[in-house]
N, C-alpha and C positions, 0 to 999 in steps of 0.2 A: 501493498499499501504505501503509494507517495505521501511525503511530509502536505500539508497543506500551509500555502502561504498564509503568514499571521501569524501561526501557532505559536502558542510562548511557550518559553522555555523554563521546564520547572529547576526554584532556585536552587535545593538543595539536589537531586533525583539526575538534572541531567550536568555534566562534569566533562571539560575538555582532560582527553591525557597528551597524558609525552612515555614517547617511549625509548628506552635507553637499551644499549645493548655491551654485554661483558660477557668478550669474548665467546661463543657460538651460543647467547644465554640471553634473548630478550625478554625487556620488564618492561611491559604498560600501565601505568599510574599514572593517580589523579595528579592534576597541572598543581591546582589549585594551591596547594600548602608551599609548593615551589615557587609559587609567583607571588605567594601574601608575605611570604619574609624578605624576598631578596630583590632588589629591583636589577641589580648584576643578571642573574636566570633569564629574566626579563627583555633585556637587553642583547644577550646573547644568542637568546632563541625564543626567540617575540612569538607570536602566532602570524601568519597570515593573514592576508587585509580580504583576501578572495576565498573562494573554495578548491585550493589546490595542496597538493602532499609535496612539496618544494623544499619544507626548513625544513631542517630538520629535529628531530623528535613526534614530529606527524603520523608518521609508518613504520610500519617496519624496514621497510626498505629505505627510511632516511634514519635509521634510529642514531640517539648521539649515542656513540660511541666511547664507553668510559673505562676505565680498571674496578675490578672488583670496589673501589671504595665506593659506590652507590649506594649497595646494597646498605651498611649500615645504614645511609640518609633515610634510603626507603621503610626498616626498620622504625626511624624512629619518626618522621613522618605518622607511617600508619599508627605507631601506635598512642602517637601524642592526641590523635583524630578518633580513634574509636579505641583504646584503652584497653585491648585485651590481644588478639592474633595481630599480626606476630609479637613478639615481643620486644623488648629494649637488647640493642645494641649490646653483647656479651663479650665482655672481655678486653688487651692490652688493642689486641690489632682491630676490633671493628670500630670500638673508640677513636680511635688513633683514622681513622676513615671516614665517622663520622667528623671527626677533626677539621681534618684535610678541603673536605670538600664542601662546608660551612667557612672556612677561611677563604675557598676563593670565590669562596659564591655570595658571602657575604651577611651568611645567617646567622644574625649573631646572637640570639637568643639561645636556636641549635648546639652553636659556638660555644659558649658559655655552658652547655648539658652536658658538654663532649671531656671539658678542661674540668669542672668540679667532677664526673666519673672517673676520668683519668687519676684526675688525685690522689682518690680514694683507694686504688688501684697497685699493686704489688710492683710496683718499677722502679729500679734502682737510679740513686742517684746519678750518676755517670748518663742512664736514658732520656731522665728527665734533663740534665744539662741541654743532650742532645735535640730533644722533642718543644723543651719552649723556646727555645734557640729559633730554632723553624719556624713555629709558631707567633714568635715574636710575643709571651706570657711575659711578661718582667715578673709579674708581683712571687710570678709563683718561682718564675727562674731565680730570682734574687733566694729565696728558703733553699733552694738546691745547693747554691754558690757557697754558703753560708756554711752550710749540710757538708759539705765539698771541704769546704778550708777550713774549720773546725775539727774530722778528722783526726786522728794520729795519722795515722798511713800517707807518707806521702802519694800524689797523683805518679799512678806507673806508662809507664814508656806507651803502651796499650791503653791505657784510659786515654793521653794525650792524643794517640794517633784516631780515638775515637770522638773526640769531643773535637778534634782540630789545634791545630801547634799553637796558634794565638789565642783561643779562650784558652787554653793548656797554661800557656806558659801567664797568660795575664791572672789565673787564678792562683799559679806561682807565687806571684808579684804579692801575691793580696796575701798566703800564707805566710810570704815572710815579712807581712806587717805586723808580726809577733814577735813582742821584744820583754826579755828579761832585765826587770829594774832592777838594782842593790836595795832592800830593807824588805817591809811590810805586806809591799805589794808586788807581786811574782809578775805578772805583766800587766801591758800599756792598754790591754781589750778588754774593762770593765770583769776582769776574774781575776780571785787573791788563790793565794797562797803561802805557807809555810815563812817566815823570817828566818835569815843568815842561808839565803840556798846557793850553791855550789856551783859552777856551772862548770860542765862537761857532754865532752861529745858523745851522743848515741845512736842507737838503728834506729832510734823511732823520738815522737816529741815526745813530751810527757803527755800525758793527759788531763792535765788544768786545761789543755785548748779548747778543751769540749766546751770550756765552760762561756766560752768567749764569743763577743759579737762580733761579727765581719761587717757588718751590713754596709757597712758606711764608705770601708773601705773598696766594698762590691759597685755601690752606685758610682763611685766615682772612677774605679777604671775600665766598668763597661757604661756608661754614660745610662744607666737606670733611669 
């Protein structure tokens, strides 16, 4: 049966869709959640002005080609809309994929949800620094760098390669700001130790360094 000219489209149950392709798998999902939160998505993948399928995302043949990162975004949008299936993204990989696309498409609320979710997952301090640097999450980066500045063990060569030499050198410089003072206060960064400390060479720092707050030195060194 042909559509009647002038028929009204239902405000809730008549939806535009967008098609994504990840390798050999197609996803066709409501377009609304992507449009409502992101003007960048609308600019990159606009709706056509006439009835044609020549723009990306409007049909299977013109699906938007993405890596697996889109799956986390789809799960996030469906869960927010319907509150049941599919479940929220799970684990570091899926939440990182949500962070990746939400940052690229400027989904502010989704990006913050991904940051909050990743913050409570068991991610090592080096991986946190790499992640928060990549996605410009300054407040979390400050905490991760401070944790590395406080720890007793030095930055290893492998960790330096993982973070990048520039970041590792800056962090090493911050760690060098720890100074031993003669007298009742042993460290210049707000932590205390017994009087009459002797100076000697050791394989590691004093564990009291873990009480120090290197935040100001980190802000200055990393321009946070």
